[in-house]
N, C-alpha and C positions, 0 to 999 in steps of 0.2 A: 683384128680390130684394135685400134689404139685405145687403151683404157681411159686415157685422159680426155678422149673425145666423147665419152658416154654422157648421156643426159640422165640426171637423177630427178625423179619426180617426188616431191614431198607433199603429203596431204595438207590441205589448207588448215585443218584443225591443229596439226602439229606446228605449222607456221604461226598460228595465233598464240599457241603456248610459248613458243620461242620469243615472240614479241614482248611477252610479259616479263621475261627474265630480268632485263636491266631496269625496269621501272617499278619502284616500290608502290606507287599509286595504282598502277594497272593491276598488279598482283593482289593488293588488298581489296580492291573493288571486286575482283573475281572471287576472292576468298569469302567475302561477305555474302555474295550471291550464292555461294556453295554451302552456307550455313556455318561458317567458321567465325567465331567471335573475334573481332578486331576493333581497335579504337575507331571512332567516327573520324573520317578522313576527308579533308577538302584540299584543293589545290589553289594557291594564290598566285596570280600572274605578276603582281607587284604590290607595293606598300598600301596603296588605296584599297585594293582588293583584299589584302590581308587584314586590314582594320575592320572591314565589313564582316568578313568571315570570323574574325576573332570575337566580335560582339555576339555572334550566333553560337559559336562553340563554347565561349566562356574561357576566362583566364584563370590560372596560367595555362599556356600552351607549350607544345613541343613543335619546333619548326625544323624540318629536315630538307636537305637538298634532294631533288628528285632522283639523282644518281649519286651514290656515295657508298663508303664502306668503312669498317673499323671505327665507327663512331664519329667519323669526320663529317662535318657539315650539319651537326645536330646541336640545337641551342634551345634553352628555355626562354620563353617570352612571357613576361609578367604583365605587360600593359601595351596599349597601342603604340606608344612612343618608341618602344623597343625595336619596331620594324625599321626605324630610320637608320639603324646601324648596318643594315644589310646593303651591300653594294649593288650596283645595277646588274652585275653579272651573276648575282646570287639567285635570281628568280628564273623559273617558278620555284615556290617552296610548298612542301607538303605540311599542312597544319593538322595537329591532333590535340585533343584535350590531354593535359598531363595527368596520367594515372599513377598514383603512388603504389609502389610494390617492389618486387624483386625481379630483376631480369634473369632469364634462364635460356638455355639452349638445349635442343635435342639433336644429337648426332644420330643420323638414321641412314639405313641402307634400303633403298627402293629397288624392287625388281619388277620392271615393266609396270610401274604405278602402284605396286603393292608394298607397303612397309613390312619388312621381314625381320629387321633387327634394329633396336634403338635403345638409347638411354638418355636421361635428362639430368642436367646439372644446373644449379643456380650459379649465376655469375657474381662472384664475390670479389671484394677489394678492387673495384674498377678504378683505373688510374690512367691519366691524371684528372679526369672529371667523371661524374656519375654516368655519362654517356659513352665513356671510353671502354675498350676491351677489358676483360677481367684479368686479375692477377692470380686468382685461385678459383677453384670450382668445388661446390658441395653437391654430391650426388643425391638426387631426390627422385620421387615418383609423383605423378599427378594424375588423377582419375580421368581427366579430359584429353590427355595427350594421345592415347591410342585412337580415339574416334577422330580427332582433328587430323592426325597423320593419314588416316584412311581417306578422309575427304580431300586432303592436299594431294595425295597420290592419284586419286580419281581425277582431280582438276588438272594436274600437270602431266600425268603419265610419265613422270620422271623415272629414269633408270640409272641407278648409281648411288654414290655417297653424297649426302647433302647435310646442311645444318639449318635447323629451324629456330629462329629467335622468338621468344615469348616474353610476356610480362605476367608474373603471378601477382595479381592485385591483392591488396590488403584483406579483401573479403574472400580470397581464395579462388576467384574466377581466373581463368586462363585467357589471355589475349594474344593473338598472333601479331607479331611485329613485322617480320620479313622472312624470306627464304633465301638461303645462300646455295646456289646450284653448283656446289663443289664440296670436296672434303674440307671440313673445318678442323679446329685445332686439337680436339680432345679424344679422338678415336683410340689413342694409346694412353689414356689417362691412368689406367691400371692394367697389369698383365691380363686380368680376367676379362676386362672389357675388350682389350685388343684381340684376345683369343676368340671371343664370341664373334667379332666382326670378321676375322680372318676365316673362321670355319664357314660362316655364311657366304662370304665371297667365293670360297672354293666350291661350295655347293651350287651357287648360282652359275659359276663357270662351267660346271658339269651338267647343268640343266636339271638338277635335282629339285624336288619340292622342298621348301623350307618352311618349317613351322614358325609363324611370327612369335617373337619374344622381345619383351621390353627390358625393364630394369633388372639388374642382378641384385637380389635381396641382400647379399653379404656386403655390398658396397654402399647401401643406402645410409645417408647421414654422414658419411665420411667427407672430409674436406682436404683438398690437395693443392699445394702451391704449383704454379705453372712456371716453367723455365723458358726464357729468362725473365718473363714479365714481373714475377714477384721480387726479383732483385731490385728493379727500379722502384717498385712500390715500397719495399722495405727501406730503401736508402733515402727516398725523397718525400715520402708522405709525411706531412707535418703532424706532430702530436702522437705519433705511433709509440706505444710503450716499448721500452728497451728489449724486453723478453721476446716481443713479437718481431722487432726489427732484426735482432741477432739470430734468434731461433728460427725465424722464418727463412732468412737467407741460407742458413745451414741446411734446412730441409729442402730448399729449392735446388741445391746442388745435387741432392739425391734424385731429383726428377729429371736431371739432364740426361740426354741420350749419349752416353759415353762410348757407344759403338762408333760414333763419328766424332773423334776428338778434334778434328779441324773445325767442325761446325761449332762445337762447344767453345773452342778457343776464340773464334770470331765473335760469338756473343759476349764472352768475357772482355774482349778488347773493346767492343762497343760500350759495354757497361763502365769499364774503367775510364774511357774517354768522357762519357757523360758525367761521371763523378767529378773529374777535374774541370770540365766546363762549368759545372755548378759552383765550383770553389773559386777562390780569388787567386788562382795560380795560373794565369794565362800562359806564362812561359813553359810551365810544366805540361800544360795541355797541348801546346804546340809541339813540344818535343815528343810527347807520347803519340800524337797523331802522325808525326813524321815516321816514327818507328813502326807504327802499325801499317801505314801505307807501304813502307819499304818491305816489311815481312810478307804482306799479301802479294806484292809484285814479284818477290822472289819465289813464293809458293806457286803463283800462276805460271812463271817461266819454267819451273821444275815440272809441273804437270804437263805443260805444253810440249816440253822436250820428251817426256815419257810417252806421250801419245804419238809424237812423230817417230820415235824409235820403234814403236809397235806396228806402225803402218808401213 
């Protein structure tokens, strides 16, 4: 029998869970029904609809594109007139009341819907805006995380590594923002955290029972710069004290994965180019870009020739 001709039957409940993955609104609606705290959420089809919903929700609001990532498509809305700046192709928009607090992320391993390993970190030094990805992480614990993860696992039956975005409000309550159905950026934030996830993944692969475990006590309260994000924050954030600008950049290099020097070099090239683009030296920026493009082209040719010789 030709394997490609086989028919795979997927349970309708699984299909419904898959349908929620790309839609922030669908997922939050299902999460609220499952007893997970989340901001009140409405969907506006256009500016007129948004103004009506804005009066009900109250200003200021957060407006989000229905599909987006990395903080893209998120804006603060202070009054009804602000909706006029949204283009025709920006709708529909997800509208939520703006909740003041600290954004956080939980990196988590689910095994058939059960959270078995996780840790939570506050997203610090977000750049270039408050809704952008973080440049550093501060490891924390929160008493509501474990229960909410259990509910999310039951809701999604997810199997694998994921990232859950939260907001820790000023009064301490935890609000679910979204779920990223993929490995996010900080599983290797420290050797201890990386080792905990690697051991759990190995146990899952062997089919062994895994005792659920969250935060590593020795890491709580520690803050780590992220490479290369903190380089950009330290270089371009206005008003940053000199000791944070220079010291933070030096610490960031210690966070680079020097096991892959080509990747580190690529990040440093991009950073150098960004620095010159920000300066008033367009000729230098152009020459630097040409040199970088040339080096990468030579590297690609070398790797391609190496692969050809091996085959």
